SEDO-374978 format. One record per residue (C-alpha): residue in three letters; x, y, z. Coordinates in pm, 1 decimal. Layout:
BEGIN
[site ALA, [X, Y, Z]],
...
//
This chain:
BEGIN
[site MET, [-310.9, -50.5, 213.0]],
[site PRO, [-100.5, 316.8, 174.3]],
[site VAL, [-14.1, 684.1, 231.8]],
[site THR, [116.6, 879.1, -68.1]],
[site SER, [269.2, 1207.9, -168.3]],
[site LEU, [97.7, 1524.5, -223.2]],
[site LEU, [205.0, 1664.2, -558.7]],
[site ARG, [178.8, 2039.0, -676.0]],
[site ARG, [-82.8, 2025.9, -972.8]],
[site SER, [18.0, 2192.8, -1300.3]],
[site SER, [-170.3, 2426.0, -1507.1]],
[site ALA, [-152.0, 2161.6, -1772.5]],
[site LEU, [-355.8, 1904.6, -1565.4]],
[site PHE, [-592.4, 2190.9, -1449.7]],
[site GLY, [-671.4, 2221.5, -1874.0]],
[site LEU, [-676.5, 1852.0, -1915.0]],
[site MET, [-947.7, 1786.2, -1600.3]],
[site VAL, [-1182.2, 2087.7, -1726.9]],
[site SER, [-1158.8, 1922.3, -2087.6]],
[site LEU, [-1289.3, 1560.8, -1959.2]],
[site SER, [-1625.8, 1748.0, -1967.9]],
[site GLY, [-1626.8, 1716.9, -2347.7]],
[site LEU, [-1466.4, 1358.5, -2429.8]],
[site GLY, [-1777.7, 1190.7, -2375.0]],
[site GLY, [-1799.2, 829.1, -2379.7]],
[site CYS, [-1412.0, 800.3, -2361.6]],
[site ALA, [-1402.4, 1011.3, -2002.8]],
[site LEU, [-1652.3, 747.1, -1927.5]],
[site THR, [-1557.6, 426.3, -1995.2]],
[site GLY, [-1177.6, 495.0, -2048.9]],
[site THR, [-939.9, 297.0, -2328.0]],
[site TYR, [-835.6, 2.9, -2053.7]],
[site GLN, [-1024.7, -304.4, -2218.7]],
[site ASP, [-1122.1, -554.3, -1961.7]],
[site ALA, [-945.9, -923.7, -1962.8]],
[site THR, [-1181.0, -1188.8, -2125.6]],
[site GLY, [-1055.3, -1523.2, -1968.8]],
[site PRO, [-1289.9, -1685.4, -1754.8]],
[site ASP, [-1042.1, -1714.3, -1456.6]],
[site ALA, [-988.3, -1307.1, -1492.7]],
[site ALA, [-975.2, -1132.4, -1160.3]],
[site LYS, [-1199.0, -838.3, -1099.0]],
[site MET, [-1138.5, -527.3, -910.5]],
[site ARG, [-1364.8, -255.6, -788.6]],
[site PHE, [-1219.2, 76.4, -730.5]],
[site VAL, [-1395.3, 279.3, -463.1]],
[site ALA, [-1339.8, 682.1, -436.8]],
[site ASN, [-1422.3, 877.4, -177.2]],
[site THR, [-1259.9, 1181.7, -302.8]],
[site ASP, [-1320.8, 1425.0, -588.0]],
[site ASN, [-1224.1, 1366.3, -931.6]],
[site ALA, [-1043.2, 1001.6, -889.7]],
[site THR, [-910.6, 789.4, -1157.5]],
[site VAL, [-737.4, 484.5, -1172.0]],
[site ASN, [-486.6, 367.8, -1473.0]],
[site TYR, [-350.3, 68.2, -1573.7]],
[site PHE, [-18.5, -34.3, -1689.3]],
[site ASP, [173.9, -362.7, -1813.2]],
[site ALA, [457.9, -433.7, -1978.6]],
[site GLU, [281.9, -363.6, -2319.4]],
[site HIS, [110.3, -38.6, -2199.4]],
[site CYS, [420.5, 145.5, -2020.1]],
[site ASP, [205.9, 468.5, -2106.1]],
[site GLY, [-102.1, 368.3, -1935.5]],
[site LEU, [-447.2, 285.3, -1996.2]],
[site THR, [-764.4, 513.0, -1849.0]],
[site THR, [-1071.8, 351.2, -1675.5]],
[site GLY, [-1278.8, 621.2, -1624.8]],
[site ILE, [-1336.7, 905.2, -1379.4]],
[site LEU, [-1516.2, 950.1, -1071.1]],
[site ASN, [-1704.4, 1217.5, -877.3]],
[site ASN, [-1602.3, 1468.2, -1101.6]],
[site LEU, [-1851.1, 1790.3, -1130.1]],
[site PHE, [-1863.3, 1792.9, -1518.5]],
[site VAL, [-1849.2, 1415.9, -1611.7]],
[site ARG, [-2093.4, 1155.6, -1493.5]],
[site ASP, [-1932.8, 873.2, -1340.5]],
[site SER, [-1793.7, 574.8, -1510.0]],
[site PRO, [-2066.5, 319.4, -1560.2]],
[site ARG, [-1804.3, -10.0, -1577.6]],
[site ARG, [-1939.8, -282.1, -1398.9]],
[site VAL, [-1855.7, -632.0, -1402.1]],
[site GLY, [-2082.1, -846.9, -1191.5]],
[site MET, [-1868.5, -873.0, -907.5]],
[site ILE, [-1991.7, -1094.1, -612.3]],
[site VAL, [-1923.6, -893.5, -291.6]],
[site ALA, [-2119.6, -587.0, -270.4]],
[site PRO, [-1933.1, -221.6, -255.1]],
[site PRO, [-1924.0, -57.1, 69.6]],
[site GLU, [-2301.7, 132.6, 158.6]],
[site LYS, [-2067.5, 482.7, 181.9]],
[site ALA, [-1880.4, 445.8, -138.2]],
[site ARG, [-1943.6, 771.6, -295.4]],
[site GLY, [-1836.4, 660.2, -645.2]],
[site TYR, [-1701.7, 322.9, -791.4]],
[site LEU, [-1622.5, 129.7, -1105.4]],
[site GLU, [-1513.3, -222.9, -1176.6]],
[site VAL, [-1298.2, -400.3, -1430.4]],
[site LYS, [-1152.4, -746.4, -1505.0]],
[site LEU, [-774.4, -765.1, -1441.7]],
[site PRO, [-540.8, -1044.8, -1611.2]],
[site PRO, [-482.4, -1337.8, -1369.0]],
[site GLU, [-121.5, -1406.7, -1247.9]],
[site LYS, [36.1, -1101.0, -1414.9]],
[site GLU, [228.8, -847.9, -1276.3]],
[site VAL, [21.8, -509.2, -1324.2]],
[site PHE, [59.4, -169.3, -1173.3]],
[site LEU, [-199.9, 94.0, -1113.6]],
[site GLN, [-203.4, 448.8, -1075.6]],
[site VAL, [-458.2, 632.8, -888.0]],
[site ASN, [-487.2, 1012.4, -868.4]],
[site THR, [-705.5, 1269.1, -726.5]],
[site GLN, [-711.2, 1643.4, -819.8]],
[site VAL, [-832.2, 1870.5, -480.5]],
[site GLY, [-811.2, 2221.6, -480.4]],
[site TYR, [-452.3, 2304.5, -613.1]],
[site GLY, [-287.1, 2019.1, -588.2]],
[site VAL, [-309.5, 1609.1, -677.2]],
[site CYS, [-250.0, 1371.0, -492.9]],
[site GLY, [-149.3, 989.0, -641.7]],
[site ALA, [18.7, 669.5, -605.1]],
[site VAL, [151.9, 432.8, -819.5]],
[site PHE, [159.3, 72.5, -701.3]],
[site GLY, [189.3, -291.4, -834.0]],
[site PHE, [0.1, -665.6, -734.2]],
[site ARG, [-8.1, -981.3, -917.9]],
[site PRO, [-376.0, -1060.1, -913.5]],
[site GLU, [-505.0, -1408.9, -874.9]],
[site ARG, [-718.1, -1612.1, -1062.0]],
[site ALA, [-1128.0, -1595.7, -1027.1]],
[site THR, [-1049.3, -1358.8, -730.6]],
[site GLU, [-1218.8, -1025.9, -618.7]],
[site TYR, [-1052.8, -711.0, -514.7]],
[site GLU, [-1143.9, -370.8, -374.7]],
[site LEU, [-893.5, -80.4, -426.7]],
[site THR, [-1040.4, 260.9, -187.6]],
[site PHE, [-913.9, 566.6, -240.6]],
[site GLU, [-971.7, 863.9, -25.9]],
[site LEU, [-812.9, 1172.4, 117.0]],
[site LYS, [-743.8, 1246.4, 488.7]],
[site GLY, [-588.9, 1626.9, 558.8]],
[site ASN, [-307.3, 1648.1, 295.6]],
[site GLN, [-246.8, 1280.2, 237.0]],
[site CYS, [-398.6, 1029.4, 12.0]],
[site LEU, [-483.6, 678.2, 173.0]],
[site THR, [-499.5, 359.2, -43.3]],
[site LEU, [-645.1, 17.9, 58.3]],
[site MET, [-640.0, -317.8, -166.8]],
[site GLN, [-818.5, -580.9, -8.3]],
[site ARG, [-923.0, -928.9, -105.7]],
[site LEU, [-1289.3, -994.2, -123.4]],
[site GLN, [-1468.0, -1321.9, -61.4]],
[site ARG, [-1808.5, -1440.6, 51.4]],
[site VAL, [-1787.5, -1679.9, 344.4]],
[site ASP, [-2077.5, -1854.1, 487.3]],
[site GLY, [-2325.1, -1585.3, 364.2]],
[site LYS, [-2105.9, -1300.4, 505.1]],
[site ASP, [-1886.4, -1033.9, 283.6]],
[site VAL, [-1490.4, -1061.8, 422.6]],
[site ARG, [-1241.3, -798.7, 325.6]],
[site THR, [-856.4, -886.9, 373.4]],
[site PRO, [-578.0, -646.4, 352.1]],
[site VAL, [-338.9, -736.6, 34.9]],
[site THR, [6.0, -637.8, -5.7]],
[site ILE, [75.0, -403.2, -276.4]],
[site ARG, [460.0, -301.1, -409.6]],
[site ARG, [587.0, 11.1, -475.8]],
[site ASP, [937.3, -77.3, -579.4]],
[site GLY, [888.9, 25.2, -934.0]],
[site PHE, [854.6, -162.2, -1283.3]],
[site ALA, [1134.2, -300.6, -1455.8]],
[site ALA, [977.9, -368.3, -1750.4]],
[site CYS, [865.5, 9.7, -1827.9]],
[site GLU, [1163.1, 196.0, -1642.9]],
[site GLY, [1276.9, 455.0, -1903.5]],
[site ARG, [968.1, 370.3, -2093.6]],
[site SER, [701.4, 609.7, -1967.4]],
[site PRO, [757.1, 930.4, -1725.5]],
[site ILE, [554.7, 738.2, -1492.9]],
[site PHE, [852.5, 477.7, -1444.7]],
[site PRO, [1190.8, 704.7, -1520.3]],
[site LYS, [1520.9, 496.2, -1567.3]],
[site PRO, [1676.9, 500.9, -1222.9]],
[site PRO, [1952.0, 742.4, -1200.0]],
[site ALA, [2309.7, 603.1, -1187.3]],
[site LEU, [2434.0, 505.0, -820.9]],
[site LEU, [2783.7, 636.9, -709.1]],
[site PRO, [3025.6, 412.9, -554.7]],
[site ASP, [3036.0, 456.0, -154.1]],
[site THR, [3330.0, 559.4, 28.0]],
[site PRO, [3392.5, 631.5, 407.6]],
[site GLU, [3320.8, 992.7, 345.0]],
[site ARG, [3011.4, 942.8, 120.2]],
[site THR, [2865.8, 709.5, 398.6]],
[site ALA, [2925.9, 925.8, 678.4]],
[site MET, [2753.9, 1214.3, 504.6]],
[site MET, [2447.0, 1028.1, 386.3]],
[site ASP, [2409.1, 934.5, 757.5]],
[site ARG, [2439.9, 1297.0, 859.6]],
[site ILE, [2191.0, 1371.9, 630.8]],
[site ILE, [1923.4, 1082.8, 716.5]],
[site ALA, [1979.9, 1121.0, 1105.5]],
[site GLY, [1874.5, 1520.9, 1053.6]],
[site SER, [1579.3, 1388.2, 826.3]],
[site THR, [1218.4, 1476.1, 926.9]],
[site PHE, [1082.6, 1107.7, 935.9]],
[site VAL, [1378.8, 1022.9, 1148.9]],
[site ARG, [1369.1, 1312.4, 1411.1]],
[site MET, [976.8, 1263.4, 1453.0]],
[site THR, [1019.1, 892.6, 1534.4]],
[site SER, [1320.4, 878.7, 1713.9]],
[site ASP, [1158.0, 826.6, 2055.5]],
[site THR, [1003.7, 515.8, 1912.1]],
[site THR, [1245.5, 356.6, 1669.8]],
[site LYS, [1285.7, 104.5, 1934.0]],
[site ASP, [940.7, -22.0, 2006.2]],
[site LYS, [789.7, -107.0, 2332.8]],
[site VAL, [631.4, -428.0, 2426.8]],
[site VAL, [276.9, -358.4, 2445.5]],
[site GLY, [152.0, -692.5, 2355.1]],
[site ASN, [-55.0, -924.7, 2560.9]],
[site SER, [41.2, -1048.6, 2891.1]],
[site PRO, [41.1, -1395.8, 2996.6]],
[site GLU, [-285.9, -1346.5, 3236.0]],
[site LYS, [-460.1, -1189.0, 2886.4]],
[site ILE, [-364.2, -1492.4, 2654.9]],
[site ASP, [-449.4, -1729.2, 2936.7]],
[site SER, [-815.3, -1512.4, 2938.9]],
[site LEU, [-816.0, -1552.4, 2558.6]],
[site ILE, [-752.7, -1922.1, 2538.5]],
[site SER, [-1011.9, -1984.8, 2827.9]],
[site GLU, [-1250.2, -1800.6, 2637.6]],
[site ARG, [-1185.8, -1966.2, 2312.3]],
[site LYS, [-1227.1, -2334.7, 2478.1]],
[site ALA, [-1563.1, -2218.1, 2610.4]],
[site LYS, [-1666.7, -2127.2, 2289.2]],
[site LEU, [-1560.5, -2428.1, 2089.5]],
[site GLY, [-1780.6, -2656.4, 2257.6]],
[site PHE, [-1496.4, -2970.1, 2193.6]],
[site ASN, [-1199.9, -3065.2, 2329.0]],
[site LEU, [-880.5, -3012.8, 2170.3]],
[site PRO, [-498.1, -3170.0, 2290.4]],
[site ASP, [-244.9, -2986.2, 2508.6]],
[site GLU, [-68.7, -2963.4, 2193.4]],
[site TYR, [-287.3, -2730.0, 1997.6]],
[site TRP, [-319.1, -2496.7, 2270.6]],
[site THR, [57.5, -2461.5, 2317.7]],
[site LEU, [69.0, -2374.8, 1948.7]],
[site TYR, [-213.4, -2130.5, 1987.0]],
[site ARG, [-52.7, -1945.5, 2283.5]],
[site GLN, [315.1, -1948.3, 2048.4]],
[site ASN, [114.3, -1778.7, 1770.7]],
[site LEU, [-24.6, -1539.0, 1983.3]],
[site GLU, [326.8, -1439.8, 2120.1]],
[site ALA, [465.8, -1466.1, 1764.2]],
[site PHE, [247.0, -1192.1, 1662.9]],
[site ASP, [326.8, -965.5, 1961.9]],
[site GLN, [657.5, -1029.7, 1894.4]],
[site ASP, [635.4, -916.8, 1511.0]],
[site PHE, [435.9, -630.3, 1626.4]],
[site ALA, [673.1, -512.8, 1880.4]],
[site ALA, [959.4, -501.9, 1603.6]],
[site LYS, [716.9, -358.9, 1369.9]],
[site LYS, [878.1, -17.9, 1409.3]],
[site THR, [1233.3, -83.2, 1385.0]],
[site LEU, [1152.9, -274.0, 1059.1]],
[site VAL, [961.3, 68.5, 873.4]],
[site MET, [1252.1, 272.4, 1020.7]],
[site GLN, [1505.2, 46.5, 849.4]],
[site ARG, [1336.3, -0.4, 497.4]],
[site SER, [1280.8, 365.5, 492.1]],
[site THR, [1664.7, 452.0, 569.6]],
[site ASP, [1772.4, 211.9, 356.9]],
[site GLU, [1532.5, 371.8, 54.3]],
[site TYR, [1671.6, 742.5, 165.2]],
[site ARG, [2033.6, 580.0, 136.3]],
[site LYS, [1959.9, 443.8, -208.3]],
[site ARG, [1812.2, 770.6, -338.4]],
[site LEU, [2051.2, 976.4, -205.7]],
[site SER, [2355.8, 743.7, -350.6]],
[site SER, [2294.8, 930.7, -712.0]],
[site ALA, [2418.3, 1279.7, -543.6]],
[site ASP, [2747.5, 1387.2, -629.7]],
[site ASP, [2988.4, 1452.2, -333.7]],
[site LYS, [2930.9, 1830.3, -380.6]],
[site GLN, [2595.9, 1762.9, -329.5]],
[site LEU, [2579.4, 1566.6, -27.0]],
[site LYS, [2847.7, 1843.8, 139.5]],
[site GLU, [2553.5, 2062.7, 99.6]],
[site TRP, [2286.3, 1849.6, 240.0]],
[site ALA, [2486.8, 1740.5, 513.0]],
[site GLY, [2603.6, 2094.6, 615.2]],
[site THR, [2955.1, 1992.2, 600.4]],
[site GLY, [3095.3, 2179.5, 272.3]],
[site GLU, [3216.4, 2529.2, 194.2]],
[site ALA, [2929.2, 2775.1, 281.3]],
[site ALA, [2740.3, 2495.2, 438.7]],
[site LYS, [2369.1, 2489.8, 508.4]],
[site PRO, [2228.7, 2369.5, 810.7]],
[site LYS, [2255.6, 2008.0, 916.7]],
[site ASN, [1989.0, 1822.3, 646.2]],
[site ALA, [1911.7, 2079.3, 387.7]],
[site ALA, [1793.6, 1821.8, 166.7]],
[site PRO, [1533.6, 1966.0, -90.8]],
[site ALA, [1178.8, 1998.0, 54.4]],
[site GLU, [1029.1, 1808.4, -205.9]],
[site LEU, [1294.5, 1520.9, -138.2]],
[site GLU, [1209.0, 1526.3, 247.4]],
[site LYS, [861.3, 1508.8, 201.5]],
[site THR, [881.1, 1205.7, -5.4]],
[site MET, [1022.7, 1026.8, 241.8]],
[site ILE, [781.2, 1140.4, 508.9]],
[site MET, [523.9, 975.0, 290.1]],
[site PHE, [738.8, 680.7, 230.2]],
[site TYR, [773.3, 616.8, 623.0]],
[site PHE, [412.5, 602.4, 662.8]],
[site GLN, [369.8, 410.9, 317.7]],
[site THR, [615.9, 168.1, 469.4]],
[site ASP, [446.7, 146.0, 836.4]],
[site ARG, [80.9, 21.6, 678.4]],
[site GLU, [255.1, -228.8, 425.5]],
[site VAL, [432.9, -371.4, 734.3]],
[site THR, [95.7, -376.3, 954.7]],
[site VAL, [-49.6, -594.1, 672.6]],
[site GLU, [200.5, -793.5, 588.9]],
[site THR, [238.6, -873.0, 1008.7]],
[site ILE, [-159.5, -936.7, 1016.0]],
[site ASN, [-95.7, -1160.2, 722.1]],
[site ARG, [159.1, -1358.1, 899.9]],
[site HIS, [-42.4, -1419.0, 1206.8]],
[site LEU, [-310.1, -1515.5, 1025.6]],
[site ASP, [-127.2, -1802.9, 787.7]],
[site ARG, [30.0, -1911.9, 1092.0]],
[site MET, [-336.7, -1947.8, 1280.1]],
[site ALA, [-520.2, -2104.8, 952.3]],
[site LYS, [-223.5, -2370.6, 934.2]],
[site MET, [-287.8, -2463.1, 1290.4]],
[site GLU, [-675.9, -2490.3, 1244.7]],
[site GLN, [-621.3, -2724.3, 950.0]],
[site GLN, [-355.8, -2917.5, 1122.2]],
[site TYR, [-623.1, -3034.0, 1409.0]],
[site ASP, [-924.9, -2989.0, 1165.1]],
[site VAL, [-1099.9, -2732.9, 1338.0]],
[site CYS, [-1287.8, -2563.8, 1091.0]],
[site SER, [-1488.0, -2904.1, 1011.5]],
[site ARG, [-1609.0, -2858.4, 1321.1]],
[site TYR, [-1618.3, -2487.6, 1426.5]],
[site ALA, [-1765.4, -2242.2, 1188.9]],
[site ASP, [-1563.3, -1954.5, 1290.9]],
[site CYS, [-1216.5, -2093.2, 1312.5]],
[site TRP, [-937.7, -1940.1, 1181.1]],
[site LYS, [-908.5, -1947.0, 810.3]],
[site ARG, [-670.9, -1766.4, 534.4]],
[site LEU, [-929.4, -1593.0, 348.2]],
//
């Protein structure tokens, strides 16, 4: 579900991409071997951008395994397929499919080379048994967008549900791969260091560009709108439910509105916490320079452009992740309510947790 950072392309990577045209079958199918168990999860990688790849990592493969390449000018698309039930999107430019080990923490790395840049992301999740997933990767402007969804066939219809992915590192591989470097040592907090970090964070781009919206305005459904939604649903059901059901229905809609009203505050908190963690490894001299408080100080918040860019991307990634979390909580509440009152056995379009 996330926006990722745009990185500069090195000449070495350019040479690697060009050389793929001569690798034959290895470039087509990659080095990753599909999980073989009968309960293996299945994942489709849909790439709507040039030179797209998805690499696999786990505790035994910290250097990563490749799955092939898509939409490359010189190399035929990976032919990998695993017989998934749900068909790929009609507008999918290219796709490949793999089987993943279920109930195991895995990490995936998606990349694309576009012009003079490389856009990519590394994230983890835990595939469920015998479950299908679809990872979509595309480029919009100078931002990469990734979206992981769970796939199901329900009553003859294909249903896609967003899945939360993690970007908090991979402890099993820390220090064993350039992709997962060992975290730098964090220096002890002091009142002076805390004040300097506060100043740096307050002047950061992602804080300034969202300063007028960090306290969310309540833009949810009015009581009249909720009344209207309830009336519409009563008309569609065709059978009566107790007043307690409709009271809970109203409470769930209000809770959803409240969650969304607090979303930006939560995103900002997670983002500033992450920035503070990154700054905690800098020594006092560096913090003074970045905060504009040392000798020959630079303007307020002179943090490196790469760090600023990383935090902007982190903010947007987190916003997407919190949105998915908020929606999933709402779906869980509504599905639990429908189960409690046995609605799905009488109404096909009930709320279901898919």
